[in-house]
Backbone bond lengths (Angstrom), bond angles and torsions (degrees), N, CA, C in turn:
res aa  C-N    CA-C-N  psi(-1)  N-CA   C-N-CA  omega(-1)  CA-C   N-CA-C  phi
1 M - - - 1.474 - - 1.546 108.95 -
2 T 1.331 114.90 134.95 1.459 120.65 179.48 1.547 109.01 -70.30
3 P 1.319 117.42 126.61 1.489 117.34 179.33 1.511 111.68 -65.38
4 K 1.303 116.15 148.34 1.469 120.96 179.61 1.540 110.46 -74.58
5 T 1.340 112.88 148.45 1.478 119.62 171.67 1.528 108.05 -84.47
6 K 1.269 117.34 119.37 1.469 121.39 -174.92 1.557 108.31 -98.55
7 I 1.360 114.80 122.33 1.446 120.75 -177.92 1.537 109.19 -125.39
8 L 1.332 114.48 132.28 1.468 121.93 173.37 1.494 109.42 -108.45
9 I 1.332 117.10 121.58 1.462 123.69 172.61 1.538 107.97 -104.22
10 I 1.328 115.83 132.42 1.445 121.91 -177.40 1.540 110.75 -116.31
11 R 1.323 117.46 122.12 1.440 123.81 165.05 1.514 106.99 -153.58
12 F 1.324 115.78 102.53 1.449 121.29 -170.05 1.560 113.37 -77.90
13 S 1.349 118.31 -34.47 1.428 121.07 -176.43 1.544 106.94 -158.31
14 S 1.328 118.56 176.32 1.462 126.84 -21.61 1.537 108.26 -98.12
15 I 1.309 117.68 -159.67 1.482 119.96 -171.37 1.527 111.18 -56.19
16 G 1.346 118.31 -53.53 1.439 120.19 -176.40 1.508 112.91 -63.07
17 D 1.344 116.91 -42.28 1.434 122.04 178.91 1.519 113.50 -61.63
18 I 1.311 114.71 -37.93 1.476 120.27 178.98 1.531 110.31 -69.44
19 V 1.309 117.85 -42.09 1.438 122.30 175.52 1.545 111.62 -59.09
20 W 1.314 114.88 -38.16 1.468 120.95 179.36 1.511 112.60 -65.37
21 T 1.332 118.10 -19.66 1.470 119.21 178.02 1.547 112.52 -82.32
22 T 1.319 117.49 -11.57 1.478 118.66 -173.39 1.514 114.85 -62.91
23 P 1.314 121.40 -30.77 1.490 116.64 173.45 1.504 112.29 -65.76
24 V 1.345 118.67 -31.74 1.464 120.91 176.11 1.517 110.30 -67.69
25 I 1.323 117.63 -46.90 1.444 121.17 -179.42 1.544 110.41 -56.96
26 R 1.318 117.50 -46.22 1.437 121.93 -178.58 1.529 110.95 -66.17
27 A 1.314 116.58 -46.36 1.483 121.26 -177.44 1.499 111.76 -63.40
28 V 1.352 117.92 -43.68 1.449 121.44 179.07 1.536 110.37 -61.05
29 K 1.315 115.94 -46.12 1.463 119.78 -177.65 1.494 112.64 -67.90
30 E 1.325 117.05 -38.30 1.504 120.21 -176.62 1.510 114.67 -82.96
31 Q 1.373 115.67 -30.11 1.472 117.78 -171.28 1.525 113.26 -99.05
32 L 1.323 118.75 -19.35 1.467 121.15 176.33 1.513 111.10 -100.10
33 P 1.295 117.77 135.09 1.482 120.20 -178.28 1.526 112.25 -77.13
34 N 1.324 114.87 139.97 1.472 121.75 169.49 1.550 111.90 57.00
35 V 1.343 115.76 50.44 1.449 121.00 -178.49 1.537 110.16 -101.30
36 E 1.308 115.46 136.29 1.455 121.68 168.16 1.511 107.26 -105.42
37 L 1.333 118.09 110.45 1.444 121.96 -169.25 1.546 109.80 -103.45
38 H 1.309 114.77 123.90 1.481 123.67 175.47 1.512 108.54 -109.10
39 F 1.337 115.65 147.90 1.473 121.02 179.48 1.508 108.47 -135.92
40 A 1.345 116.47 132.11 1.444 122.56 178.92 1.523 111.04 -110.73
41 V 1.326 116.54 131.15 1.452 123.72 -174.94 1.509 108.90 -150.51
42 K 1.340 116.96 153.71 1.473 119.07 173.49 1.559 108.70 -64.73
43 S 1.298 112.82 143.82 1.464 119.14 -176.33 1.512 113.16 -58.87
44 V 1.328 117.42 -31.62 1.468 122.10 -177.66 1.533 111.17 -68.47
45 F 1.340 115.28 -17.32 1.486 117.95 -177.70 1.518 112.30 -112.34
46 K 1.330 118.03 14.61 1.454 122.07 -176.24 1.520 112.10 -59.98
47 D 1.335 118.01 -29.54 1.471 122.12 179.53 1.527 110.55 -51.49
48 V 1.317 117.35 -36.14 1.428 120.97 -170.36 1.567 112.33 -65.82
49 V 1.338 115.47 -29.03 1.473 120.05 -176.46 1.528 113.81 -125.67
50 K 1.321 118.28 2.09 1.446 120.12 -172.96 1.512 113.37 -60.89
51 A 1.351 118.76 -29.24 1.447 121.36 -177.48 1.546 111.64 -102.99
52 N 1.332 117.98 8.38 1.446 120.97 -176.79 1.532 110.20 -70.06
53 P 1.334 117.99 116.86 1.478 119.79 -173.19 1.558 112.41 -74.94
54 Y 1.322 116.52 -12.72 1.485 118.33 178.46 1.501 113.42 -82.50
55 I 1.324 118.21 -9.59 1.454 122.08 179.16 1.531 109.91 -95.78
56 D 1.334 115.75 122.27 1.459 121.07 -179.05 1.527 111.94 -81.91
57 K 1.329 116.03 -34.36 1.441 120.48 -179.94 1.506 111.37 -147.48
58 L 1.345 117.88 131.17 1.441 123.17 -177.81 1.530 107.34 -106.27
59 H 1.358 114.27 132.26 1.466 120.06 178.76 1.526 107.91 -114.78
60 L 1.327 117.56 128.68 1.428 122.24 -172.70 1.492 112.14 -109.69
61 L 1.362 115.67 121.68 1.450 122.89 176.94 1.503 112.30 -87.48
62 T 1.334 117.13 130.13 1.461 121.51 173.44 1.547 107.74 -112.85
63 N 1.327 115.43 -171.51 1.484 117.72 -176.75 1.514 111.74 -73.44
64 D 1.327 118.14 -16.74 1.479 117.29 -173.28 1.539 114.51 -136.73
65 N 1.328 117.26 18.28 1.468 116.93 -178.06 1.512 115.65 -115.56
66 L 1.336 118.81 16.62 1.466 120.47 -178.49 1.513 111.88 -58.21
67 N 1.315 117.43 -49.73 1.474 119.81 -177.40 1.504 110.95 -63.88
68 Q 1.300 116.95 -36.19 1.477 120.42 177.48 1.516 110.18 -65.73
69 L 1.336 117.99 -39.60 1.478 122.12 176.45 1.510 111.33 -61.54
70 I 1.374 115.26 -47.71 1.451 119.31 179.96 1.519 112.22 -57.44
71 E 1.314 115.82 -43.04 1.490 118.87 179.47 1.559 110.55 -63.91
72 S 1.295 116.46 -38.88 1.479 118.10 176.98 1.506 112.36 -68.04
73 W 1.343 115.65 -34.29 1.482 119.66 179.81 1.539 111.20 -70.10
74 K 1.306 115.90 -30.54 1.455 118.08 176.45 1.550 110.86 -58.82
75 D 1.321 115.05 -37.60 1.452 120.42 178.58 1.516 112.30 -70.00
76 E 1.346 116.74 -26.56 1.481 120.71 -179.80 1.547 110.62 -70.50
77 K 1.319 115.83 -26.96 1.509 119.59 -178.38 1.508 112.83 52.17
78 F 1.347 113.97 61.28 1.456 119.98 -179.28 1.558 110.52 -64.12
79 D 1.328 114.29 143.44 1.456 119.44 174.26 1.532 109.78 -80.87
80 Y 1.323 116.90 -36.40 1.483 121.38 -179.71 1.504 109.30 -139.81
81 V 1.346 114.42 144.22 1.471 122.21 168.81 1.516 108.84 -117.21
82 I 1.275 116.80 121.96 1.485 122.54 179.94 1.550 108.10 -104.24
83 D 1.317 116.48 109.34 1.466 122.13 -174.66 1.538 108.80 -96.42
84 L 1.303 116.52 102.86 1.444 123.76 176.48 1.505 112.09 -103.07
85 H 1.299 117.06 19.87 1.474 122.14 176.67 1.505 111.63 -117.87
86 K 1.330 117.51 -52.67 1.427 126.32 173.60 1.539 112.60 62.18
87 N 1.335 117.22 76.86 1.447 123.16 172.32 1.519 109.09 -143.42
88 L 1.335 116.81 -172.47 1.458 119.50 -176.70 1.544 109.63 -63.20
89 R 1.302 117.45 -35.91 1.443 120.21 -177.63 1.531 111.50 -64.75
90 T 1.346 115.22 -43.50 1.468 117.12 -179.42 1.516 110.72 -75.08
91 A 1.348 116.99 -26.97 1.461 117.07 173.04 1.548 112.61 -62.74
92 K 1.335 115.13 -38.11 1.454 120.29 178.35 1.574 108.69 -65.47
93 I 1.330 115.60 -42.84 1.462 119.06 179.80 1.524 110.11 -60.01
94 K 1.316 118.25 -47.12 1.460 121.26 -177.32 1.503 110.94 -64.40
95 W 1.334 118.43 -38.26 1.439 123.39 179.95 1.509 111.68 -65.47
96 K 1.349 115.35 -39.82 1.466 121.26 -177.67 1.538 112.22 -73.77
97 L 1.327 114.66 -36.76 1.505 116.13 -174.01 1.499 113.73 -81.33
98 K 1.332 119.60 -25.73 1.459 121.99 176.14 1.510 112.86 64.80
99 A 1.338 118.79 18.24 1.470 120.40 179.39 1.532 108.14 -87.75
100 K 1.329 116.06 168.10 1.418 122.12 171.40 1.530 107.94 -65.91
101 T 1.333 116.97 127.29 1.490 120.32 -174.06 1.538 110.35 -123.06
102 Y 1.324 112.00 149.81 1.484 122.10 171.01 1.512 107.69 -131.49
103 T 1.338 115.81 133.15 1.453 121.64 -173.39 1.528 109.73 -126.76
104 Y 1.313 115.76 136.86 1.473 119.17 -175.19 1.522 112.51 -74.00
105 T 1.304 115.50 158.48 1.458 124.30 179.35 1.532 108.27 -81.69
106 K 1.348 116.03 108.98 1.464 120.47 -171.56 1.528 113.16 -85.28
107 L 1.332 118.62 -23.97 1.470 123.18 179.90 1.549 111.99 59.64
108 S 1.329 116.53 35.38 1.440 121.86 -175.06 1.537 110.90 -62.08
109 L 1.333 116.52 -42.53 1.486 119.29 -177.17 1.525 109.41 -66.48
110 Q 1.328 116.76 -43.96 1.481 119.83 179.66 1.531 110.67 -62.33
111 R 1.320 118.56 -40.61 1.433 121.99 179.76 1.510 111.78 -66.12
112 F 1.362 114.88 -36.42 1.462 118.90 179.13 1.543 110.02 -60.61
113 F 1.354 116.95 -53.40 1.453 120.57 -177.42 1.548 111.69 -67.17
114 F 1.330 116.28 -30.29 1.462 121.27 179.37 1.532 109.35 -67.98
115 T 1.329 117.74 -43.38 1.467 120.37 -175.85 1.543 113.54 -90.51
116 R 1.330 117.75 -21.75 1.454 120.19 -179.53 1.516 110.94 -88.69
117 F 1.344 118.05 -40.02 1.455 121.78 -175.02 1.519 113.76 -120.60
118 Q 1.345 116.08 0.38 1.450 122.94 179.69 1.544 110.51 62.05
119 W 1.339 118.63 27.45 1.456 121.81 174.01 1.514 108.44 -72.19
120 K 1.351 114.99 131.93 1.480 119.22 -175.43 1.522 109.28 -84.81
121 I 1.321 116.63 65.35 1.440 120.61 -179.11 1.534 113.25 -115.87
122 M 1.313 115.89 4.13 1.450 120.31 177.69 1.517 109.83 -82.82
123 P 1.344 116.64 115.79 1.486 118.30 -178.49 1.515 109.83 -69.46
124 D 1.348 115.53 145.18 1.445 119.70 177.08 1.506 110.91 -82.47
125 W 1.341 112.86 66.56 1.466 122.84 -175.18 1.515 106.50 -115.73
126 H 1.284 116.65 103.45 1.474 121.88 -170.50 1.560 109.54 -59.20
127 I 1.320 114.67 143.20 1.454 118.65 -178.23 1.548 111.90 -61.54
128 V 1.302 117.64 -29.12 1.457 120.35 175.40 1.500 110.85 -60.11
129 D 1.341 114.63 -45.74 1.466 120.36 178.55 1.524 113.46 -67.13
130 R 1.337 115.23 -30.31 1.477 118.07 174.47 1.517 110.89 -71.30
131 Y 1.336 115.58 -38.63 1.458 119.98 174.63 1.563 109.70 -60.31
132 M 1.303 116.70 -45.02 1.474 120.99 -179.33 1.514 110.90 -64.45
133 K 1.319 117.62 -37.77 1.464 121.75 179.38 1.516 109.66 -60.05
134 T 1.330 118.64 -31.25 1.436 123.03 -177.15 1.546 112.96 -63.46
135 V 1.324 116.27 -31.98 1.448 120.48 -176.64 1.551 112.59 -98.89
136 E 1.306 116.86 0.59 1.480 119.93 177.14 1.539 113.29 -53.71
137 P 1.342 118.20 -40.60 1.480 117.30 -179.92 1.543 114.01 -60.97
138 L 1.320 117.26 -16.97 1.445 120.77 176.09 1.531 112.07 -86.82
139 G 1.329 116.49 -1.42 1.440 121.86 -177.77 1.546 113.02 84.96
140 V 1.309 116.74 21.91 1.459 122.35 -179.46 1.539 109.12 -98.86
141 E 1.326 116.55 134.74 1.450 122.76 -179.60 1.537 110.66 -121.47
142 N 1.317 114.89 156.78 1.446 120.39 173.53 1.514 110.32 -67.57
143 D 1.339 117.86 120.39 1.470 119.32 -178.45 1.491 113.94 -85.03
144 G 1.348 118.63 -0.66 1.435 123.04 175.76 1.554 114.78 71.46
145 K 1.339 116.30 14.83 1.462 118.55 -178.39 1.512 114.09 -91.48
146 G 1.324 116.51 1.84 1.458 120.09 175.60 1.519 113.89 78.58
147 L 1.328 114.77 -158.80 1.458 121.54 -175.32 1.547 111.86 -86.90
148 D 1.299 114.56 158.26 1.477 121.11 175.87 1.529 110.24 -117.72
149 Y 1.311 114.21 146.38 1.475 120.31 165.69 1.519 107.24 -150.18
150 F 1.334 116.16 122.72 1.461 121.43 -175.31 1.532 109.87 -115.32
151 F 1.356 113.97 155.31 1.466 121.04 -172.20 1.520 110.11 -124.23
152 L 1.314 114.42 150.73 1.472 121.16 164.96 1.539 107.85 -96.02
153 P 1.344 117.54 159.05 1.459 118.66 -176.17 1.539 114.03 -55.26
154 E 1.358 115.99 -31.39 1.494 117.14 -178.48 1.506 112.69 -75.53
155 D 1.297 117.68 -8.61 1.481 121.18 177.74 1.537 112.02 -81.54
156 E 1.302 116.61 -21.19 1.488 122.08 -172.51 1.508 111.00 -79.78
157 I 1.352 114.86 135.33 1.435 120.79 176.74 1.508 108.83 -116.07
158 A 1.310 116.70 118.15 1.451 121.46 -177.96 1.507 110.34 -67.15
159 T 1.329 114.61 135.59 1.471 119.36 178.65 1.502 111.34 -57.10
160 A 1.301 116.89 -32.22 1.484 119.50 179.28 1.482 113.35 -65.35
161 N 1.326 117.18 -19.91 1.451 120.17 -179.19 1.542 111.79 -90.39
162 L 1.303 118.05 -2.09 1.457 121.66 176.92 1.493 111.58 -82.41
163 P 1.323 120.22 157.63 1.450 122.11 179.09 1.580 110.48 -59.50
164 A 1.273 115.13 150.94 1.485 122.02 -174.52 1.530 113.74 -50.33
165 P 1.351 119.75 -41.28 1.466 118.11 -178.40 1.558 113.35 -62.90
166 L 1.331 117.44 -15.66 1.438 121.34 -177.33 1.496 113.31 -100.58
167 Q 1.363 117.59 0.24 1.463 120.45 -172.11 1.538 112.13 -68.85
168 N 1.292 118.64 -27.95 1.445 122.19 -176.52 1.534 112.51 -101.64
169 G 1.283 117.88 23.25 1.455 121.96 178.22 1.494 113.06 112.35
170 F 1.327 115.32 154.17 1.450 121.74 -178.33 1.525 110.95 -160.64
171 D 1.289 116.57 160.52 1.435 123.17 171.02 1.534 108.24 -106.13
172 V 1.288 117.28 160.10 1.482 121.25 177.39 1.533 110.18 -116.22
173 F 1.326 114.81 135.94 1.457 121.37 174.32 1.509 107.89 -117.94
174 V 1.297 116.41 113.63 1.474 123.07 178.71 1.533 106.97 -81.74
175 I 1.321 117.49 102.32 1.459 120.06 -171.90 1.536 113.49 -90.92
176 G 1.326 116.58 -5.61 1.463 120.27 -178.90 1.504 114.60 -83.61
177 G 1.337 114.81 174.08 1.422 121.59 179.32 1.515 108.09 177.17
178 S 1.300 116.98 155.70 1.493 120.75 -172.59 1.532 113.63 -81.34
179 A 1.317 119.34 -7.75 1.474 121.16 -177.82 1.509 109.72 -153.40
180 F 1.331 115.25 156.52 1.458 121.22 -176.18 1.534 111.71 -57.77
181 T 1.325 116.70 -43.14 1.487 119.85 -176.47 1.525 114.18 -75.47
182 K 1.330 117.54 1.72 1.453 120.99 173.03 1.530 111.26 -99.34
183 L 1.337 114.70 0.70 1.489 120.18 -175.14 1.526 112.77 -112.26
184 L 1.323 116.40 138.32 1.467 119.40 173.01 1.519 109.82 -65.82
185 P 1.333 116.20 148.36 1.449 119.14 168.44 1.540 108.67 -66.18
186 F 1.318 116.61 160.35 1.473 120.94 -175.17 1.536 110.90 -56.49
187 N 1.302 117.71 -45.38 1.452 118.19 -176.83 1.519 113.70 -64.39
188 K 1.348 115.84 -28.87 1.468 118.63 175.09 1.522 111.65 -75.98
189 M 1.337 116.11 -28.73 1.479 118.97 175.31 1.534 109.09 -64.60
190 T 1.330 116.62 -44.42 1.437 119.35 -179.77 1.555 110.31 -66.51
191 E 1.314 115.57 -35.70 1.472 118.99 178.31 1.524 109.08 -61.68
192 L 1.324 115.82 -42.60 1.467 119.41 179.56 1.538 111.99 -65.70
193 C 1.324 116.44 -44.03 1.449 119.77 178.19 1.514 112.16 -61.60
194 D 1.335 115.56 -40.41 1.463 119.83 175.75 1.526 110.88 -59.18
195 K 1.319 116.93 -41.81 1.462 122.73 -179.21 1.510 111.22 -69.18
196 I 1.322 118.12 -34.32 1.459 119.96 178.34 1.481 109.72 -65.43
197 A 1.316 119.88 -42.38 1.477 124.31 171.57 1.510 112.80 59.16
198 R 1.302 118.41 29.73 1.462 122.51 172.26 1.536 107.79 -137.97
199 P 1.322 119.69 166.15 1.449 119.68 174.84 1.520 110.60 -55.37
200 V 1.305 116.57 139.10 1.495 122.44 -173.37 1.524 108.82 -127.64
201 I 1.342 114.68 131.43 1.471 120.63 167.25 1.503 107.44 -99.21
202 L 1.336 117.16 129.06 1.460 123.82 175.76 1.551 107.73 -93.51
203 V 1.324 116.64 130.65 1.470 118.92 176.21 1.524 108.61 -128.82
204 G 1.316 114.96 150.17 1.453 121.60 179.96 1.530 108.53 174.47
205 G 1.340 115.44 -170.66 1.446 119.62 -179.75 1.506 112.61 -92.41
206 K 1.304 115.63 -173.32 1.474 121.58 -178.44 1.544 110.79 -61.98
207 E 1.354 116.01 -31.06 1.449 121.17 178.69 1.522 112.45 -68.14
208 D 1.349 117.98 -14.23 1.425 121.87 -178.46 1.512 113.87 -102.41
209 I 1.345 117.88 5.64 1.443 120.80 -175.19 1.533 109.04 -63.72
210 E 1.305 118.94 -49.17 1.468 121.43 -178.42 1.491 113.27 -56.16
211 T 1.352 116.59 -47.61 1.457 118.48 -179.79 1.492 110.87 -65.01
212 G 1.336 117.31 -41.98 1.470 119.12 177.04 1.518 114.61 -62.50
213 D 1.340 115.54 -38.57 1.504 117.31 177.56 1.507 110.04 -66.59
214 L 1.331 118.67 -37.98 1.472 120.75 178.70 1.515 110.19 -64.08
215 L 1.340 118.20 -39.43 1.442 121.35 179.50 1.541 110.63 -67.30
216 E 1.312 115.51 -43.97 1.472 119.26 177.86 1.506 111.82 -59.52
217 E 1.359 115.44 -46.44 1.476 120.10 179.74 1.547 111.33 -64.11
218 H 1.311 116.06 -38.95 1.476 121.49 178.74 1.542 108.88 -54.62
219 Y 1.311 116.72 -46.89 1.468 119.33 -175.87 1.540 112.58 -79.09
220 K 1.311 118.16 -25.92 1.453 120.06 171.52 1.534 110.13 -65.23
221 Q 1.314 117.21 -44.25 1.443 122.74 179.21 1.535 111.10 -66.29
222 K 1.311 114.56 -38.36 1.456 119.93 -179.56 1.539 110.42 -65.55
223 A 1.337 116.76 -37.54 1.452 121.53 179.37 1.551 109.88 -69.46
224 I 1.352 117.61 -34.65 1.448 121.09 178.36 1.543 110.31 -68.39
225 E 1.319 114.45 -41.29 1.475 119.61 -177.80 1.554 111.64 -76.04
226 N 1.331 116.21 -21.29 1.463 117.97 -177.34 1.535 109.00 -130.93
227 P 1.346 116.31 68.91 1.475 119.45 -171.51 1.551 113.19 -66.69
228 E 1.333 117.39 -19.95 1.455 119.75 179.94 1.497 113.19 -92.00
229 S 1.321 119.52 -5.32 1.468 120.91 -171.94 1.538 113.69 -92.81
230 N 1.342 119.62 -2.18 1.450 122.07 177.49 1.526 111.95 55.64
231 V 1.313 115.86 55.18 1.474 121.77 -179.94 1.516 110.22 -67.44
232 P 1.341 120.05 123.39 1.466 121.14 -178.62 1.555 109.72 -65.20
233 A 1.329 115.62 150.04 1.439 121.24 177.49 1.543 110.80 -73.12
234 V 1.328 116.34 140.98 1.443 121.65 171.20 1.541 105.80 -124.31
235 I 1.331 116.84 118.03 1.473 121.81 -170.82 1.516 109.16 -123.55
236 N 1.338 114.12 128.56 1.469 120.86 -174.72 1.524 112.24 -90.87
237 Y 1.346 115.67 122.53 1.445 121.89 172.06 1.525 111.58 -113.45
238 S 1.299 117.20 7.60 1.505 119.52 -178.71 1.517 110.14 -59.71
239 G 1.375 113.44 135.76 1.428 118.51 175.07 1.511 114.67 77.39
240 K 1.305 119.31 -2.77 1.441 122.39 -176.02 1.510 114.73 -104.32
241 L 1.349 117.11 -7.79 1.432 122.03 -172.92 1.539 111.12 -130.45
242 T 1.321 114.38 161.00 1.469 118.34 172.72 1.519 108.49 -77.06
243 I 1.343 115.40 170.91 1.463 118.71 177.96 1.531 109.98 -55.51
244 S 1.324 117.27 -47.83 1.448 121.71 -174.21 1.518 111.26 -70.17
245 Q 1.324 119.83 -34.16 1.462 120.26 174.75 1.512 111.13 -65.54
246 S 1.338 116.41 -39.69 1.470 118.55 175.22 1.516 110.12 -64.21
247 A 1.345 116.41 -42.37 1.470 118.21 177.02 1.484 113.28 -60.51
248 W 1.344 116.71 -34.19 1.496 120.22 176.01 1.517 110.71 -59.14
249 L 1.342 117.23 -44.69 1.465 120.70 176.98 1.518 111.26 -62.31
250 V 1.321 115.92 -39.99 1.456 121.34 176.85 1.491 109.39 -58.19
251 K 1.328 116.20 -44.04 1.482 120.24 -179.60 1.528 111.02 -63.17
252 Q 1.327 118.27 -40.65 1.471 122.07 -176.46 1.535 113.24 -78.32
253 A 1.321 117.31 -11.27 1.438 120.85 -174.74 1.564 111.01 -69.26
254 G 1.332 112.93 151.84 1.470 116.85 172.07 1.494 112.21 -72.04
255 R 1.353 116.10 -41.15 1.469 123.16 175.64 1.527 108.74 -140.42
256 V 1.345 114.23 153.85 1.432 120.34 178.64 1.531 110.68 -121.40
257 F 1.318 117.18 122.74 1.460 123.79 174.42 1.507 108.10 -115.66
258 G 1.326 117.83 145.53 1.466 118.46 179.16 1.475 114.64 -177.69
259 H 1.344 115.29 158.42 1.451 122.61 172.59 1.527 109.62 -67.16
260 D 1.347 115.21 176.89 1.454 122.07 175.77 1.547 108.49 -73.86
261 T 1.325 114.06 84.57 1.471 118.33 -175.86 1.544 108.37 -152.91
262 G 1.320 115.30 169.52 1.449 121.69 -169.52 1.503 115.63 -56.20
263 L 1.323 118.70 -49.46 1.461 120.56 -177.75 1.530 114.07 -63.60
264 T 1.305 114.70 -31.55 1.460 118.89 174.72 1.516 109.89 -62.15
265 H 1.339 114.96 -45.72 1.474 118.62 -178.55 1.534 111.69 -71.10
266 I 1.317 118.29 -28.76 1.459 120.96 171.56 1.524 109.70 -61.40
267 G 1.314 117.53 -31.66 1.458 119.79 178.29 1.531 113.50 -56.89
268 A 1.350 116.82 -28.18 1.439 121.23 -179.69 1.542 112.06 -70.07
269 A 1.329 117.99 -13.68 1.467 120.93 177.62 1.564 109.05 -75.75
270 F 1.318 116.72 -20.09 1.478 120.05 -172.75 1.556 114.55 -119.83
271 H 1.294 116.80 -19.75 1.472 119.90 -172.33 1.523 110.80 -126.25
272 E 1.323 116.87 140.49 1.443 120.69 176.38 1.540 112.41 -71.38
273 T 1.333 115.10 -23.74 1.452 120.56 178.85 1.512 108.66 -126.47
274 V 1.345 114.75 129.06 1.473 121.89 172.62 1.525 107.54 -129.41
275 Y 1.316 116.32 134.08 1.434 123.32 -177.16 1.555 109.08 -97.07
276 S 1.316 117.26 107.07 1.494 119.77 -175.79 1.497 111.11 -114.97
277 I 1.387 112.39 147.98 1.466 120.77 -171.21 1.538 107.58 -116.29
278 W 1.332 116.74 129.05 1.471 120.55 -174.12 1.530 111.58 -126.33
279 G 1.324 115.82 125.38 1.470 121.79 178.71 1.515 109.51 -103.26
280 T 1.358 117.47 -100.94 1.455 118.98 -176.79 1.525 113.51 -80.36
281 T 1.329 116.57 -11.44 1.478 119.27 176.00 1.489 109.27 -94.40
282 S 1.337 116.26 171.04 1.462 120.97 -177.57 1.494 109.80 -125.04
283 P 1.361 115.24 145.65 1.483 120.13 178.98 1.560 112.03 -80.38
284 V 1.305 117.41 -4.69 1.480 119.67 -178.96 1.515 109.63 -60.48
285 G 1.322 115.07 111.18 1.500 119.71 -179.50 1.494 113.71 86.03
286 F 1.398 118.70 -7.25 1.439 119.15 -173.55 1.534 111.02 -137.96
287 R 1.325 117.74 17.79 1.470 119.32 177.74 1.538 110.14 -67.10
288 P 1.364 116.24 160.84 1.513 116.90 176.69 1.540 109.50 -53.69
289 Y 1.321 114.09 133.63 1.476 122.76 -174.52 1.525 108.21 -86.60
290 C 1.341 114.65 72.33 1.426 119.98 178.01 1.526 108.42 -139.39
291 K 1.326 117.11 177.51 1.466 122.45 -171.16 1.534 111.63 -65.63
292 N 1.343 116.33 -46.75 1.482 119.52 -174.80 1.516 111.06 -130.76
293 P 1.312 118.07 69.27 1.466 118.04 177.23 1.543 112.37 -67.43
294 V 1.326 115.94 140.66 1.437 121.81 176.31 1.517 107.99 -111.35
295 I 1.341 115.94 122.80 1.459 122.62 -174.06 1.458 110.61 -106.88
296 F 1.361 117.12 125.55 1.463 123.33 171.20 1.530 107.64 -102.68
297 E 1.306 117.74 114.52 1.464 121.82 179.72 1.526 108.44 -155.40
298 N 1.315 115.55 156.09 1.483 122.13 178.44 1.540 106.60 -99.67
299 N 1.336 115.22 104.84 1.461 120.95 -178.72 1.534 111.80 -93.20
300 N 1.318 117.70 11.92 1.446 120.89 -177.00 1.554 112.29 -99.37
301 L 1.329 115.18 22.60 1.477 119.39 -177.03 1.525 109.58 -124.52
302 N 1.320 116.10 139.22 1.472 119.23 178.36 1.530 112.23 -93.13
303 C 1.339 116.29 2.09 1.488 121.63 178.70 1.513 113.07 -99.96
304 R 1.267 116.82 4.40 1.461 120.31 -173.32 1.537 110.34 -121.48
305 P 1.326 117.99 141.38 1.469 129.09 -1.10 1.537 111.38 -77.33
306 C 1.324 114.93 147.82 1.479 119.37 178.25 1.505 112.60 -117.23
307 S 1.304 118.50 9.48 1.460 121.75 179.59 1.501 109.42 -160.30
308 K 1.324 115.77 148.02 1.467 119.25 174.66 1.506 111.92 -89.99
309 A 1.335 118.01 -18.01 1.471 120.18 -176.55 1.479 113.21 -134.86
310 G 1.323 119.36 8.32 1.489 123.38 -179.56 1.528 111.50 93.67
311 R 1.362 113.18 162.37 1.453 120.75 -177.93 1.544 109.16 -130.64
312 N 1.336 114.13 167.38 1.473 119.64 178.29 1.550 111.05 -84.26
313 S 1.329 116.03 -12.03 1.472 119.01 176.68 1.503 107.65 -161.12
314 C 1.323 114.52 164.70 1.471 120.56 177.29 1.520 109.67 -78.67
315 P 1.321 119.52 123.96 1.476 121.53 -178.42 1.522 112.09 -67.68
316 K 1.311 118.14 -18.42 1.458 123.07 178.17 1.572 112.91 -96.78
317 N 1.333 114.15 -7.51 1.455 121.84 -179.75 1.511 114.44 61.71
318 H 1.319 116.66 25.46 1.484 118.64 175.31 1.551 112.25 -122.71
319 F 1.314 117.90 -27.35 1.446 122.98 174.52 1.534 112.22 56.46
320 K 1.324 115.72 33.36 1.475 120.32 -176.65 1.533 111.54 -65.26
321 C 1.316 117.97 -25.24 1.432 118.08 -177.98 1.530 112.51 -60.44
322 M 1.296 117.18 -28.67 1.472 121.70 176.28 1.528 112.16 -103.76
323 K 1.348 117.33 -42.04 1.441 119.95 -176.50 1.535 113.13 -64.40
324 E 1.283 118.20 -26.99 1.458 122.98 -177.02 1.502 114.01 -110.39
325 I 1.308 117.26 12.82 1.461 122.09 178.78 1.521 108.87 -69.71
326 E 1.347 113.93 144.64 1.458 121.45 179.41 1.561 110.90 -113.97
327 F 1.316 114.66 140.63 1.478 120.25 -179.29 1.552 107.59 -105.67
328 N 1.305 114.63 97.77 1.447 120.40 179.45 1.541 110.74 -107.54
329 F 1.327 112.64 100.63 1.466 117.84 177.94 1.538 108.21 -156.67
């Protein structure tokens, strides 16, 4: 019997970045013969890939088990390590395992000058395509099938179990984000919901519960005050669901709107069009990986982008990138 080729792919975080690795996972498994594919991810993000049928073995990183993982990986005797994270931790892993390694092009220097000085030197080379370039030496090509997201039965939410206003269809608004400057102000969120003009499900993490509740209450009150205007329902599910349950609602939505955050990018696995909102970060190289992404951003500022991952406050104290954004759709 021909021995299997054992490959370890590493991407520890975060949700969007992990979803962006799924074309690589699929292509490696489908295009290379007799491959045993392992994937390493932080345990808090296991939902994103736990049901992926192309992964033979999932390895979960916690805050204190890196050395233990490395020792177990030595026993695996991997033929190849594919590093799609590229940091000090993965450098240690590659050094310890002594396997043949391939590491993606991170463009850290270009992103630094792009976000620090707004120099237009960041190539519009999507991170998915950079990930795919990493495995080209193995003879693996981009199959053009886009992103994957798979579910277990417990992740699925029956439409019949949703509130009555959502029974005949809904859009999803991903209200979360990893930093203040990646989030719309409240009044802009209501402006967007008004423009959507359909029932809306709000999804996000526990940190978004308060904002979501305020939005839901705003539209309940608006419906009471305007009984003849047929105000669409806005219902908050933030903090109430797992990542995959939220992703299931994203899949079932008619349209997906969201900030630059993981669930928005998951939407590209299911929809040809995803409506994404960008403040201090830039979609160059990181837009939703779908056929027709719609980008909402304020291009009339010379101070933007000012961050690769968002900030806790606007360094100019005006926050015009979000406050003056327009929703044209």
